[in-house]
SENUPA-144445 format. One record per residue (C-alpha): chain; x, y, z; residue number from 1. Coordinates in steps of 0.5 Angstrom, whole numbers, padded with zeros to 4 digits. Each point is the difference from the previous one (the first is absolute). Example, Ala and Ser with C-alpha at 12.3 -4.5 7.8 and 13.67 -1.06 7.14 Angstrom:
BEGIN
REC  chain   east  north     up  resi
REC      A   0025  -0009   0016     1
REC      A   0002   0007  -0002     2
//
This chain:
BEGIN
REC  chain   east  north     up  resi
REC      A   0042   0032   0029     1
REC      A  -0005   0007   0000     2
REC      A  -0007  -0003  -0001     3
REC      A  -0006   0006  -0001     4
REC      A  -0007  -0001   0001     5
REC      A  -0003  -0002  -0007     6
REC      A  -0001   0006  -0005     7
REC      A  -0008  -0002   0000     8
REC      A  -0001  -0001   0007     9
REC      A   0004   0007   0001    10
REC      A  -0004   0003  -0005    11
REC      A  -0007  -0002   0003    12
REC      A   0002   0002   0007    13
REC      A   0002   0007  -0003    14
REC      A  -0006   0001  -0004    15
REC      A  -0005  -0002   0006    16
REC      A   0004   0005   0005    17
REC      A  -0001   0005  -0005    18
REC      A  -0007  -0002  -0001    19
REC      A  -0002   0000   0007    20
REC      A   0004   0007   0001    21
REC      A  -0005   0003  -0005    22
REC      A   0003  -0001  -0007    23
REC      A  -0004  -0002  -0005    24
REC      A   0005  -0006  -0004    25
REC      A  -0003  -0005  -0005    26
REC      A   0004  -0007   0003    27
REC      A   0002  -0003  -0007    28
REC      A   0006  -0002   0004    29
REC      A  -0002  -0006   0003    30
REC      A   0000  -0007  -0003    31
REC      A  -0006  -0002   0004    32
REC      A  -0006  -0004  -0003    33
REC      A  -0005   0005   0003    34
REC      A  -0006  -0004   0000    35
REC      A  -0004  -0003   0005    36
REC      A   0000  -0007   0003    37
REC      A  -0005  -0005  -0003    38
REC      A  -0005  -0002   0006    39
REC      A   0001  -0008  -0002    40
REC      A   0007   0002   0002    41
REC      A  -0001   0003   0006    42
REC      A  -0005  -0006   0002    43
REC      A   0006  -0005  -0001    44
REC      A   0005   0004   0004    45
REC      A  -0004   0001   0006    46
REC      A  -0003  -0007   0000    47
REC      A   0008  -0002   0001    48
REC      A   0002   0005   0005    49
REC      A   0000  -0005   0006    50
REC      A   0006  -0004  -0004    51
REC      A   0006   0003   0003    52
REC      A   0005  -0005  -0001    53
REC      A   0006   0001  -0004    54
REC      A   0000  -0005  -0005    55
REC      A   0004  -0004  -0004    56
REC      A   0006   0005  -0003    57
REC      A  -0001  -0001  -0008    58
REC      A  -0008   0001   0002    59
REC      A  -0006  -0004   0001    60
REC      A  -0002  -0006  -0004    61
REC      A  -0007   0003  -0002    62
REC      A   0003   0007  -0003    63
REC      A   0006  -0003  -0004    64
REC      A  -0005  -0005  -0003    65
REC      A  -0005   0006  -0002    66
REC      A   0007   0004  -0003    67
REC      A   0001  -0007  -0003    68
REC      A  -0006   0000  -0003    69
REC      A   0000   0007  -0002    70
REC      A   0006   0000  -0004    71
REC      A  -0002  -0007  -0003    72
REC      A  -0007   0003  -0003    73
REC      A   0005   0006  -0003    74
REC      A   0003  -0006  -0004    75
REC      A   0006  -0001   0005    76
REC      A  -0001  -0007   0003    77
REC      A   0003   0001   0007    78
REC      A   0000  -0005   0006    79
REC      A  -0001   0003   0007    80
REC      A   0008  -0002   0002    81
REC      A   0002   0005  -0006    82
REC      A  -0004   0006   0005    83
REC      A   0003   0004   0005    84
REC      A  -0005   0005   0004    85
REC      A   0003   0006   0003    86
REC      A  -0003   0007   0004    87
REC      A  -0001   0004  -0008    88
REC      A   0004  -0002  -0006    89
REC      A   0005   0005   0002    90
REC      A   0003  -0004   0005    91
REC      A   0000  -0006  -0004    92
REC      A   0004   0004  -0005    93
REC      A   0005   0002   0005    94
REC      A   0000  -0007   0002    95
REC      A   0002  -0002  -0007    96
REC      A   0005   0005  -0001    97
REC      A   0004  -0003   0006    98
REC      A  -0001  -0007  -0002    99
REC      A   0002   0000  -0006   100
REC      A   0006   0005   0002   101
REC      A   0005   0004  -0005   102
REC      A  -0002   0006  -0005   103
REC      A  -0006   0001  -0003   104
REC      A  -0003   0003  -0006   105
REC      A  -0005   0005   0000   106
REC      A  -0004   0004  -0005   107
REC      A   0001   0008   0000   108
REC      A  -0005   0003   0003   109
REC      A  -0003  -0006   0004   110
REC      A  -0003   0000   0007   111
REC      A   0004   0004   0005   112
REC      A   0000  -0006   0005   113
REC      A   0004  -0005  -0005   114
REC      A   0007   0004   0000   115
REC      A  -0001   0002   0008   116
REC      A  -0001  -0007   0001   117
REC      A   0006  -0002  -0004   118
REC      A   0004   0004   0004   119
REC      A  -0002  -0002   0007   120
REC      A   0001  -0007  -0003   121
REC      A   0008   0002  -0002   122
REC      A  -0002  -0001  -0007   123
REC      A   0002   0006  -0006   124
REC      A  -0005   0000  -0004   125
REC      A   0001   0001  -0007   126
REC      A  -0006   0006  -0003   127
REC      A  -0001  -0002  -0008   128
REC      A  -0006   0004  -0004   129
REC      A  -0005  -0004  -0003   130
REC      A   0000   0000  -0008   131
REC      A  -0004   0006  -0002   132
REC      A  -0007   0002   0000   133
REC      A   0000  -0006   0006   134
REC      A   0000  -0001   0007   135
REC      A   0001  -0005   0006   136
REC      A   0006  -0004  -0003   137
REC      A   0006   0002  -0002   138
REC      A   0003  -0001  -0007   139
REC      A   0002  -0007  -0001   140
REC      A   0006   0002  -0004   141
REC      A   0003   0005   0005   142
REC      A  -0001  -0005   0005   143
REC      A   0004  -0006  -0004   144
REC      A   0006   0006   0000   145
REC      A  -0001   0003   0007   146
REC      A   0000  -0008   0003   147
REC      A   0006  -0002  -0004   148
REC      A   0003   0007   0001   149
REC      A   0000   0000   0008   150
REC      A   0002  -0008   0000   151
REC      A   0006   0002  -0004   152
REC      A   0002   0005   0006   153
REC      A  -0002  -0006   0005   154
REC      A  -0007   0002   0002   155
REC      A  -0005  -0005   0002   156
REC      A  -0006   0001  -0004   157
REC      A  -0006  -0005   0002   158
REC      A  -0007   0003  -0002   159
REC      A  -0004   0006  -0004   160
REC      A  -0006   0002   0003   161
REC      A  -0006   0002  -0004   162
REC      A  -0007   0004   0001   163
REC      A  -0006  -0003  -0004   164
REC      A  -0004   0005  -0001   165
REC      A   0005   0005   0002   166
REC      A   0001   0005   0006   167
REC      A   0001   0006  -0002   168
REC      A  -0001   0000  -0007   169
REC      A  -0007  -0004   0000   170
REC      A   0003  -0003  -0006   171
REC      A   0000  -0007  -0001   172
REC      A   0005  -0004  -0004   173
REC      A  -0002  -0004  -0006   174
REC      A   0002  -0007  -0001   175
REC      A   0005   0001  -0005   176
REC      A   0005   0004   0006   177
REC      A  -0002  -0006   0004   178
REC      A   0002  -0005  -0005   179
REC      A   0006   0003  -0001   180
REC      A   0002   0002   0008   181
REC      A  -0001  -0008   0001   182
REC      A   0005  -0002  -0005   183
REC      A   0005   0004   0003   184
REC      A  -0003  -0002   0006   185
REC      A   0002  -0007  -0001   186
REC      A   0006   0001  -0004   187
REC      A   0003   0004   0006   188
REC      A  -0003  -0004   0005   189
REC      A  -0004   0005   0003   190
REC      A  -0006  -0001   0004   191
REC      A  -0006   0005  -0002   192
REC      A  -0003   0003   0006   193
REC      A  -0007   0002  -0003   194
REC      A  -0004   0005   0005   195
REC      A  -0008  -0001  -0002   196
REC      A  -0003   0004   0005   197
REC      A  -0004   0004  -0005   198
REC      A  -0001  -0006  -0005   199
REC      A  -0008   0000   0001   200
REC      A  -0001   0007  -0001   201
REC      A   0001   0001  -0007   202
REC      A  -0004   0005  -0003   203
REC      A  -0002  -0004  -0006   204
REC      A  -0002  -0007   0003   205
REC      A   0002  -0003  -0008   206
REC      A   0007   0003   0001   207
REC      A   0005  -0006  -0002   208
REC      A   0003  -0001   0007   209
REC      A   0007  -0004  -0001   210
REC      A   0004  -0002   0007   211
REC      A   0007  -0002  -0001   212
REC      A  -0003  -0006   0004   213
REC      A  -0003  -0002  -0007   214
REC      A   0006   0000  -0003   215
REC      A   0005  -0002   0005   216
REC      A  -0003  -0004   0006   217
REC      A   0006  -0003   0002   218
REC      A   0003   0006   0002   219
REC      A  -0005   0005   0001   220
REC      A  -0002   0002   0008   221
REC      A  -0007   0004   0000   222
REC      A  -0003   0005   0005   223
REC      A  -0007   0002   0001   224
REC      A  -0005   0002   0006   225
REC      A  -0007   0004   0002   226
REC      A   0003   0007   0000   227
REC      A  -0002   0002  -0007   228
REC      A  -0005  -0004  -0003   229
REC      A  -0004   0000   0006   230
REC      A   0002   0006   0004   231
REC      A   0003  -0004   0006   232
REC      A   0006   0004   0001   233
REC      A   0000   0001   0008   234
REC      A  -0002  -0008   0001   235
REC      A   0008  -0002  -0003   236
REC      A  -0001  -0006  -0003   237
REC      A   0003  -0003  -0006   238
REC      A   0002  -0006  -0004   239
REC      A   0006  -0003  -0004   240
REC      A   0001  -0005  -0005   241
REC      A   0006  -0004  -0001   242
REC      A   0003  -0004  -0006   243
REC      A  -0002  -0007   0001   244
REC      A   0006  -0004   0004   245
REC      A   0003   0006   0002   246
REC      A   0001  -0004   0007   247
REC      A   0006   0004   0002   248
REC      A  -0002   0007  -0002   249
REC      A  -0006  -0002   0004   250
REC      A   0003  -0001   0007   251
REC      A   0005   0006  -0001   252
REC      A  -0006   0004   0000   253
REC      A  -0005  -0003   0005   254
REC      A   0007   0001   0004   255
REC      A   0000   0007  -0002   256
REC      A  -0008   0001   0003   257
REC      A   0001  -0004   0006   258
REC      A   0005   0005   0003   259
REC      A  -0004   0006  -0003   260
REC      A  -0007  -0001   0000   261
REC      A  -0001  -0007   0003   262
REC      A  -0007  -0001  -0004   263
REC      A  -0005   0004  -0003   264
REC      A  -0006   0002   0004   265
REC      A  -0005  -0006   0002   266
REC      A  -0007   0004  -0001   267
REC      A   0003   0004  -0006   268
REC      A   0002  -0007  -0003   269
REC      A  -0007  -0003   0001   270
REC      A  -0003   0006  -0005   271
REC      A   0005  -0001  -0005   272
REC      A  -0002  -0007  -0001   273
REC      A  -0006   0003  -0001   274
REC      A   0002   0005  -0005   275
REC      A   0005  -0005  -0004   276
REC      A  -0005  -0004  -0002   277
REC      A  -0003   0005  -0005   278
REC      A  -0007   0000   0003   279
REC      A  -0006   0003  -0005   280
REC      A  -0001   0006   0005   281
REC      A   0008   0002   0001   282
REC      A   0001  -0001  -0008   283
REC      A  -0006   0005  -0002   284
REC      A   0004   0005   0005   285
REC      A   0007  -0001  -0003   286
REC      A  -0003   0002  -0006   287
REC      A  -0004   0006   0002   288
REC      A   0007   0002   0003   289
REC      A   0004   0000  -0007   290
REC      A  -0006   0003  -0003   291
REC      A   0000   0006   0005   292
REC      A   0008   0000   0000   293
REC      A   0000   0001  -0008   294
REC      A  -0005   0005   0000   295
REC      A   0003   0005   0004   296
REC      A   0007  -0002  -0002   297
REC      A  -0001   0002  -0007   298
REC      A  -0004   0006   0003   299
REC      A   0006   0003   0003   300
REC      A   0004  -0002  -0006   301
REC      A  -0005   0005  -0004   302
REC      A   0002   0005   0005   303
REC      A   0008  -0001  -0002   304
REC      A  -0001   0000  -0006   305
REC      A  -0004   0006  -0001   306
REC      A   0007   0004   0002   307
REC      A   0004  -0004  -0005   308
REC      A   0003  -0005   0006   309
REC      A   0002  -0007  -0003   310
REC      A  -0004  -0005   0003   311
REC      A   0001  -0008  -0001   312
REC      A  -0007  -0003   0000   313
REC      A  -0002  -0004   0006   314
REC      A  -0002  -0007  -0001   315
REC      A   0000  -0002   0007   316
REC      A   0000   0002   0007   317
REC      A  -0002   0007   0002   318
REC      A   0006   0003  -0002   319
REC      A   0003   0005  -0005   320
REC      A   0008   0003  -0002   321
REC      A  -0001   0007  -0003   322
REC      A   0006   0004  -0003   323
REC      A   0000   0007   0002   324
REC      A   0007   0001  -0003   325
REC      A  -0003   0004  -0006   326
REC      A  -0001   0006   0005   327
REC      A   0006   0001   0002   328
REC      A   0000   0001   0007   329
REC      A   0004  -0005   0002   330
REC      A   0001  -0007   0002   331
REC      A  -0004  -0005   0004   332
REC      A   0000   0003   0007   333
REC      A  -0001   0007  -0002   334
REC      A  -0006  -0001  -0004   335
REC      A  -0002  -0005   0006   336
REC      A   0001   0006   0004   337
REC      A  -0003   0005  -0004   338
REC      A  -0007  -0004  -0001   339
REC      A   0000  -0001   0008   340
REC      A   0002   0007   0003   341
REC      A  -0003   0004  -0006   342
REC      A  -0006  -0004  -0003   343
REC      A  -0003  -0004   0006   344
REC      A   0002  -0007  -0004   345
REC      A   0004  -0005   0003   346
REC      A   0004  -0005  -0004   347
REC      A   0006  -0004   0001   348
REC      A   0007   0002  -0005   349
REC      A   0003  -0005  -0004   350
REC      A   0006   0000   0002   351
REC      A  -0003  -0004   0007   352
REC      A  -0001  -0006  -0005   353
REC      A   0007   0001  -0003   354
REC      A  -0001   0004  -0005   355
REC      A   0005   0005  -0003   356
REC      A  -0001   0007   0006   357
REC      A   0000   0004  -0006   358
REC      A  -0006  -0002  -0004   359
REC      A  -0006   0003   0002   360
REC      A  -0004  -0007   0000   361
REC      A  -0005   0000   0006   362
REC      A  -0004  -0007   0003   363
REC      A  -0008   0002   0001   364
REC      A  -0004  -0005   0003   365
REC      A  -0007   0002  -0001   366
REC      A  -0004  -0006   0005   367
REC      A  -0001   0006   0006   368
REC      A  -0003   0004  -0005   369
REC      A  -0007  -0005   0001   370
REC      A  -0003   0003   0007   371
REC      A   0002   0002   0007   372
REC      A  -0006  -0004   0003   373
REC      A  -0002  -0008  -0001   374
REC      A  -0006   0003  -0003   375
REC      A   0003   0004  -0006   376
REC      A   0005  -0005  -0002   377
REC      A  -0006  -0005   0000   378
REC      A  -0004   0005  -0004   379
REC      A   0007   0000  -0005   380
REC      A   0001  -0007   0000   381
REC      A  -0008  -0001  -0002   382
REC      A  -0001   0006  -0005   383
REC      A   0000  -0001  -0008   384
REC      A   0004   0007   0000   385
REC      A   0004   0001   0006   386
REC      A   0003   0006  -0004   387
REC      A  -0007   0004   0001   388
REC      A   0000  -0001   0008   389
REC      A   0001   0007   0004   390
REC      A   0006  -0003   0004   391
REC      A   0004  -0003  -0006   392
REC      A  -0002   0006  -0005   393
REC      A   0002   0005   0006   394
REC      A   0007  -0004   0000   395
REC      A   0001   0000  -0008   396
REC      A  -0002   0007   0000   397
REC      A   0005   0002   0006   398
REC      A   0006  -0005  -0005   399
REC      A  -0002   0004  -0006   400
REC      A   0001   0007   0003   401
REC      A   0006  -0001   0004   402
REC      A   0004  -0003  -0006   403
REC      A  -0003   0006  -0005   404
REC      A   0003   0004   0005   405
REC      A   0007  -0003   0001   406
REC      A   0000   0000  -0008   407
REC      A  -0001   0007   0000   408
REC      A   0006   0001   0005   409
REC      A   0007   0003  -0003   410
REC      A   0006  -0003   0001   411
REC      A   0003   0007   0002   412
REC      A  -0004   0000   0006   413
REC      A   0001  -0007   0003   414
REC      A   0006   0000   0005   415
//
């Protein structure tokens, strides 16, 4: 099986190489939260740095209890025994695909690692588009048709994976779509794996949020972590919530975990205990982060709209998914190459997310625009008008100029 470097990591490394060589590149390719670690979290980690034992495979009891409280406060009553911890939600998603087995239904487009992980575990992903104007959840009617068809041909389909809010589109699936999806899941006996890593980063805190677990707790598995909401990507910690009574599935997941990661890092678990209790200083930080992500994402969207691109309005996280097909410059690979090589703008091509390669859609991540230093990023986080900060304004101007120049490119001149 041919396994390649993750498209997001590969793009980030390429951009960093170009920067070291003296090129000016605006990095809109890497989905890192781009904000400093809260001092209270650093203190928690330092205080636990003496802990060097492996600990339980499922995670420390304190962390499982804290994560159970996190979900309970969000309306999903959770017992600590339903929680399994791992070194990031990415690892947990891989473990769940192994533990569940069979083929998985994915949204087209969807995060680059879903299909790659499915390939690694020997699953054949079924990629289906979302309902028109939505993202993150495959069209439930298409799911029903595709699963029945696949099973008629002898395939074993056991799960559907959704992202709320979505990466790459930044959109949040509405309750009506989630409701129809769980109806289909019940009809066809499918697990719903819900990646909710961006749940706490809604741009509008009043936005209605429906998890599949709200409607079908008996068949929904949730993964989340602290990489996005608290910018702890490098700390690698995540948690999964399993359905109540899913003892066999839990046992299989723990068996996978025991052979791959043994246990999450003990000091990081201690810091995560604190984070998952929702202390006021961290919830305030998360609220500020969501506001910053939304402000900059909408400003970036305006720059794409100015050249006639079609861009769904983002609702959470720090992503956009512009369609530049009106320019007639080729598919996503060609557009990505032009933006990087000619205009110094790094994005990810839509085909990396399972989209049609002929479509000129790209994934844009705005979260590395907040500054190069700790001081700049803190200023962005605390500013009432971050778009006026010189470094963010310079990035927006760079983007606007590059897009304007791109829009003037004649298709006949493109090789």
